[in-house]
Kinemage of the C-alpha trace (Angstrom):
@kinemage 1
@onewidth
@group {chain A} dominant
@subgroup {mainchain}
@vectorlist {calphas} color= white
{ca met a 1} P 0.000 0.000 0.000
{ca ala a 2} L 1.331 3.470 -0.907
{ca asp a 3} L 0.432 4.914 2.504
{ca asp a 4} L 2.965 2.563 4.130
{ca val a 5} L 5.694 5.115 3.333
{ca ile a 6} L 4.341 7.339 6.099
{ca pro a 7} L 5.840 6.499 9.516
{ca asp a 8} L 3.294 5.851 12.274
{ca glu a 9} L 4.466 8.897 14.262
{ca ile a 10} L 3.813 11.164 11.274
{ca arg a 11} L 0.456 9.550 10.506
{ca asp a 12} L -0.579 10.053 14.153
{ca phe a 13} L 0.521 13.702 14.037
{ca ile a 14} L -1.536 14.278 10.891
{ca leu a 15} L -4.571 12.623 12.436
{ca arg a 16} L -4.267 14.764 15.568
{ca his a 17} L -3.341 18.131 14.067
{ca ile a 18} L -3.859 18.415 10.315
{ca asp a 19} L -7.374 18.752 8.903
{ca ser a 20} L -6.573 20.027 5.405
{ca val a 21} L -3.764 20.422 2.910
{ca ala a 22} L -4.084 24.197 3.420
{ca gln a 23} L -3.392 23.693 7.119
{ca leu a 24} L -0.340 21.555 6.390
{ca glu a 25} L 0.938 24.056 3.813
{ca ala a 26} L 0.474 26.942 6.277
{ca leu a 27} L 2.379 25.094 8.982
{ca leu a 28} L 5.224 24.264 6.616
{ca leu a 29} L 5.306 27.821 5.222
{ca leu a 30} L 5.777 29.331 8.671
{ca arg a 31} L 8.252 26.579 9.612
{ca ala a 32} L 10.351 27.426 6.544
{ca asn a 33} L 10.336 31.114 7.480
{ca thr a 34} L 11.023 30.975 11.207
{ca asn a 35} L 12.559 34.456 11.331
{ca glu a 36} L 9.392 36.063 9.996
{ca ser a 37} L 5.941 36.779 11.333
{ca trp a 38} L 3.032 36.386 8.940
{ca asp a 39} L -0.369 38.013 8.930
{ca ala a 40} L -3.376 36.263 7.399
{ca pro a 41} L -3.489 38.315 4.164
{ca arg a 42} L 0.170 37.618 3.388
{ca ala a 43} L -0.142 33.904 4.177
{ca ala a 44} L -3.347 33.645 2.134
{ca ala a 45} L -1.687 35.291 -0.871
{ca arg a 46} L 1.341 33.022 -0.601
{ca leu a 47} L -0.813 29.894 -0.321
{ca tyr a 48} L -3.379 30.976 -2.950
{ca thr a 49} L -6.324 30.695 -0.589
{ca ser a 50} L -8.837 33.044 0.990
{ca glu a 51} L -8.051 35.140 4.042
{ca glu a 52} L -11.064 33.651 5.798
{ca glu a 53} L -9.818 30.092 5.293
{ca ile a 54} L -6.247 30.914 6.278
{ca lys a 55} L -7.353 32.717 9.450
{ca ala a 56} L -9.216 29.597 10.574
{ca val a 57} L -6.232 27.414 9.673
{ca leu a 58} L -3.740 29.620 11.521
{ca leu a 59} L -5.933 29.868 14.617
{ca gln a 60} L -6.318 26.081 14.741
{ca leu a 61} L -2.544 25.662 14.457
{ca cys a 62} L -2.185 28.108 17.357
{ca ala a 63} L -4.736 26.168 19.401
{ca asp a 64} L -2.717 23.020 18.750
{ca gly a 65} L 0.458 24.678 20.039
{ca leu a 66} L 2.223 24.774 16.674
{ca leu a 67} L 2.163 28.532 16.082
{ca ala a 68} L 2.245 31.649 18.225
{ca his a 69} L -0.084 34.589 17.591
{ca lys a 70} L 0.463 38.189 18.631
{ca asp a 71} L -1.056 41.422 17.342
{ca gly a 72} L -2.462 39.786 14.204
{ca phe a 73} L 0.805 38.078 13.279
{ca tyr a 74} L 1.674 34.391 13.413
{ca arg a 75} L 4.977 32.608 13.686
{ca tyr a 76} L 6.166 29.040 13.984
{ca glu a 77} L 6.664 28.184 17.635
{ca cys a 78} L 6.336 24.808 19.317
{ca ser a 79} L 8.190 22.469 21.639
{ca pro a 80} L 11.537 21.017 20.552
{ca glu a 81} L 9.959 17.536 20.381
{ca thr a 82} L 7.171 18.796 18.149
{ca lys a 83} L 9.692 20.590 15.932
{ca val a 84} L 11.414 17.256 15.305
{ca thr a 85} L 8.086 15.720 14.301
{ca val a 86} L 7.192 18.652 12.038
{ca asp a 87} L 10.649 18.434 10.432
{ca arg a 88} L 10.014 14.744 9.728
{ca leu a 89} L 6.548 15.571 8.406
{ca ala a 90} L 8.027 18.161 6.024
{ca asp a 91} L 10.515 15.592 4.722
{ca val a 92} L 7.876 12.890 4.281
{ca tyr a 93} L 5.529 15.354 2.549
{ca arg a 94} L 8.295 16.484 0.202
{ca arg a 95} L 9.055 12.892 -0.795
{ca his a 96} L 5.551 11.397 -0.613
{ca leu a 97} L 3.085 14.165 -1.363
{ca ile a 98} L 0.236 11.954 -2.603
{ca pro a 99} L 0.262 9.461 0.315
{ca val a 100} L 0.339 12.339 2.835
{ca thr a 101} L -2.542 14.143 1.153
{ca asn a 102} L -4.447 10.841 1.022
{ca val a 103} L -4.140 10.517 4.796
{ca ile a 104} L -5.459 14.055 5.203
{ca his a 105} L -8.353 13.563 2.777
{ca thr a 106} L -9.418 10.201 4.201
{ca lys a 107} L -9.248 11.385 7.803
{ca pro a 108} L -12.634 11.220 9.476
{ca arg a 109} L -13.600 14.784 10.433
{ca arg a 110} L -15.092 13.539 13.673
{ca ile a 111} L -11.630 12.688 15.014
{ca arg a 112} L -10.873 16.406 15.473
{ca glu a 113} L -14.200 17.040 17.182
{ca phe a 114} L -13.675 14.098 19.518
{ca ala a 115} L -10.103 15.130 20.331
{ca asn a 116} L -11.163 18.729 20.984
{ca ala a 117} L -13.632 17.525 23.599
{ca phe a 118} L -10.688 16.471 25.772
{ca lys a 119} L -8.549 19.598 25.434
{ca phe a 120} L -8.202 21.915 28.378
{ca arg a 121} L -8.983 25.475 27.477
{ca lys a 122} L -7.606 28.586 29.185
{ca asp a 123} L -11.135 29.866 29.655
{ca ser a 124} L -12.397 26.735 31.468
């Protein structure tokens, strides 16, 4: 099976954190430009998507602890362990684009909703 090229750790990360190719592309864009902060219009233009979609994507990445957000700007910021996983994800995606996108597209949307039910929120 073609999806066997994706290591279990990377597949699990995708299932937990990546809901769309746009979300993956946004994460990898900010990862590749760690010295820069990005606002939604700039990221949307770079990724050829709408500002509305990219705002939702960036906010979800922030909620997952993969990006930081301040004054309307986003930047790649996560734990050292997560950075290793995202680096591996970037490499796997570069080499196996179709299998990675297949995992994203076949992911049941209810997984995210179920996982979110168990997250602790600052406002709770």
